[in-house]
Each structure stands twice: as C-alpha cells, then as structure tokens.
C-alpha positions as CSV (number, residue, x, y, z in Angstrom):
1,M,0.0,0.0,0.0
2,K,2.8,2.4,0.8
3,L,4.4,1.7,-2.6
4,F,1.1,2.6,-4.3
5,S,1.0,5.9,-2.3
6,I,4.6,6.6,-3.3
7,V,3.9,5.9,-7.0
8,F,0.7,7.9,-6.9
9,M,2.4,10.9,-5.4
10,A,5.2,10.7,-7.9
11,V,2.8,10.6,-10.9
12,S,0.9,13.5,-9.4
13,L,4.0,15.6,-9.0
14,L,5.0,14.8,-12.6
15,L,1.6,15.9,-13.9
16,V,2.0,19.2,-12.0
17,N,5.4,19.7,-13.5
18,S,4.1,19.1,-17.0
19,G,1.5,21.1,-18.8
20,R,-0.6,21.8,-15.7
21,A,2.3,23.8,-14.2
22,S,1.2,26.8,-16.2
23,E,-1.9,26.9,-14.0
24,M,0.1,27.2,-10.8
25,I,0.3,30.6,-9.2
26,C,3.8,31.5,-8.0
27,D,3.7,33.1,-4.6
28,E,5.9,35.9,-3.4
29,T,5.1,35.7,0.3
30,E,7.1,35.1,3.5
31,L,6.2,31.4,3.3
32,S,7.4,31.0,-0.3
33,A,10.6,32.9,0.6
34,Q,11.2,30.4,3.4
35,I,11.0,27.5,0.9
36,I,13.6,29.3,-1.3
37,E,15.8,29.9,1.7
38,H,15.6,26.1,2.5
39,R,16.4,25.2,-1.1
40,N,19.4,27.5,-1.0
41,A,20.5,25.9,2.3
42,F,20.2,22.4,0.6
43,N,22.3,23.6,-2.3
44,E,24.9,24.9,0.1
45,A,24.9,21.6,2.0
46,I,25.5,19.8,-1.2
47,R,28.4,22.1,-2.1
48,T,30.0,21.7,1.4
49,A,29.1,17.9,1.7
50,D,27.0,18.7,4.9
51,L,25.0,15.6,5.4
52,V,23.7,16.8,8.8
53,K,22.2,19.9,7.2
54,I,20.5,17.8,4.5
55,E,19.1,15.5,7.1
56,S,17.6,18.5,9.0
57,L,15.7,19.5,5.8
58,L,14.2,16.1,5.0
59,S,10.9,14.8,6.3
60,S,11.0,11.4,8.0
61,D,9.1,9.8,5.1
62,N,10.9,11.6,2.3
63,I,10.7,10.4,-1.3
64,L,13.2,11.0,-4.1
65,I,12.8,10.0,-7.7
66,T,16.0,10.6,-9.8
67,G,16.1,12.1,-13.2
68,S,17.7,9.8,-15.8
69,N,16.8,6.3,-14.4
70,S,13.8,7.3,-12.3
71,D,15.3,5.4,-9.3
72,L,12.9,5.5,-6.4
73,Y,14.3,6.2,-2.9
74,G,11.3,5.8,-0.5
75,S,12.8,6.9,2.8
76,K,14.8,9.6,4.4
77,Q,17.6,7.1,5.0
78,A,17.7,6.1,1.4
79,H,17.8,9.7,0.3
80,L,20.7,10.4,2.7
81,D,22.5,7.4,1.3
82,V,22.4,8.9,-2.2
83,W,24.2,12.0,-0.8
84,R,26.6,10.0,1.4
85,K,27.7,8.1,-1.7
86,N,28.1,11.3,-3.7
87,F,30.1,12.9,-0.9
88,A,32.4,9.9,-0.6
89,S,33.3,9.8,-4.3
90,T,37.0,9.4,-4.9
91,E,36.7,11.2,-8.2
92,E,35.8,14.9,-8.3
93,R,32.2,15.0,-7.1
94,I,29.3,16.1,-9.3
95,M,27.9,19.3,-7.9
96,Y,24.1,19.6,-8.1
97,V,22.3,22.9,-8.0
98,R,18.6,23.3,-8.0
99,T,17.2,26.7,-9.0
100,P,13.5,27.4,-8.1
101,A,11.4,29.0,-10.8
102,C,8.2,29.0,-8.8
103,V,6.9,28.2,-5.3
104,S,3.2,27.8,-4.8
105,V,1.9,27.7,-1.2
106,S,-1.3,25.9,-0.6
107,K,-4.2,28.1,0.6
108,L,-4.2,25.7,3.6
109,G,-0.8,27.3,4.4
110,Y,1.1,24.2,5.4
111,M,2.1,22.7,2.1
112,A,4.1,24.1,-0.8
113,L,5.1,23.0,-4.3
114,E,8.4,24.2,-5.7
115,Y,9.4,23.7,-9.3
116,G,12.5,24.7,-11.2
117,N,15.6,23.7,-13.0
118,W,18.6,21.7,-11.8
119,N,22.1,20.9,-13.2
120,G,24.9,18.6,-12.3
121,Q,28.4,19.7,-13.2
122,K,32.1,19.1,-12.7
123,D,34.6,21.9,-13.1
124,S,31.8,24.3,-14.1
125,N,31.0,22.0,-17.1
126,A,27.4,20.9,-17.3
127,L,27.0,17.2,-17.4
128,F,23.3,16.9,-16.8
129,S,20.4,19.3,-16.4
130,G,16.6,19.2,-16.3
131,S,13.6,20.2,-14.3
132,Y,12.3,19.2,-10.9
133,T,9.3,19.4,-8.6
134,A,9.4,19.3,-4.8
135,K,6.7,19.2,-2.2
136,W,7.3,20.8,1.2
137,R,5.3,20.6,4.4
138,L,5.3,23.0,7.3
139,N,5.6,21.5,10.7
140,I,3.3,23.8,12.7
141,E,4.8,22.9,16.1
142,L,8.4,23.6,14.9
143,Q,7.4,26.3,12.4
144,K,9.8,24.7,10.0
145,W,9.5,23.4,6.4
146,F,10.5,19.9,5.6
147,L,11.1,18.4,2.2
148,E,8.6,15.5,1.5
149,A,9.2,14.6,-2.1
150,E,11.4,15.5,-5.1
151,V,10.9,14.3,-8.7
152,Y,13.6,15.0,-11.2
153,M,13.6,14.8,-15.0
154,T,16.8,14.9,-17.0
155,S,16.6,17.0,-20.2
156,Y,20.2,17.2,-21.1
157,K,23.2,14.9,-20.9
158,Y,26.6,16.1,-22.1
159,G,27.5,14.5,-25.4
160,Q,23.9,13.7,-26.3
161,N,21.4,15.9,-28.2
C-alpha cells in the first residue's frame, strides 16, 4: 500500500510539473521565501558535503525519484545514502544545484510546491540538467518546512542531443 502511495504521489508531481504547471500561481510571500531559503541551504549543503544539514531539511518519510533512471528512494535514510555516496566519491564530485522558478503555497498554508531547474556539473562543465518538482510541508509545532518529495527529469546529458 505504501508503494502505491509513493507511485501515486510521484505521478501527481510529474503531472503538475508538465502542462498543468502553467496553472500554478507562483507566490511571493514570506512562506514561499522560506522555501527558497531552505532550497538555498540544501544547495549549500551539497556544495559543502554537509549531510547533517541535508538530514535536517528532509521529512521522516521523504521520497526521491531521480532524473535519468527514475530510481525511487522511498525513505529519508535512502535519500541520505544517495548524498553519502556522492560525498564519498574518490573522483571529483558532481555538484548539483537546484534553482527554483516558482513556489506555490497551498491556501491551507502548510504545504508548498516548488518547481524549477537543476544541473549537475564538474569543473563548471554541465554534465546533466533538467527540471524538478518538490513538495514541502510546514511542521506547525516547529514552524519549519521539511522536504517531503522530489521528482527530477533529466533533459540534457553532455554529449547527447
């Protein structure tokens, strides 16, 4: 049943990131600014290999679907293992940066959908890029946003048209 829920959420996020995204209203509020702040902190944590910071941004039941192979990571620990492996790379690491294009906060006030573009690069050379959608949830007690799900699509791979 949990796998069905994960797949349903992933498909829903992909639909939002496709043609229906044009119907989304991008917010410019304090709540949407908080999401962008958290995304910037996540990007910085990737840059500095700060697994503790990444862990602090993920919800306990986080879901990640990668871009090229659509690998499904259905837990916080699995998501952290992806970054742990990236950070331990003996070659020069691929640096990933996500750039939000829009954040839409639910009228209920405790959910938000972020979408934008991402790229993976080595030595400032783009290796991969694409688009992503992320769902955030506000923990009312802690007054903090946590990343619930991310779905990535790869649009460009170096050396391929």
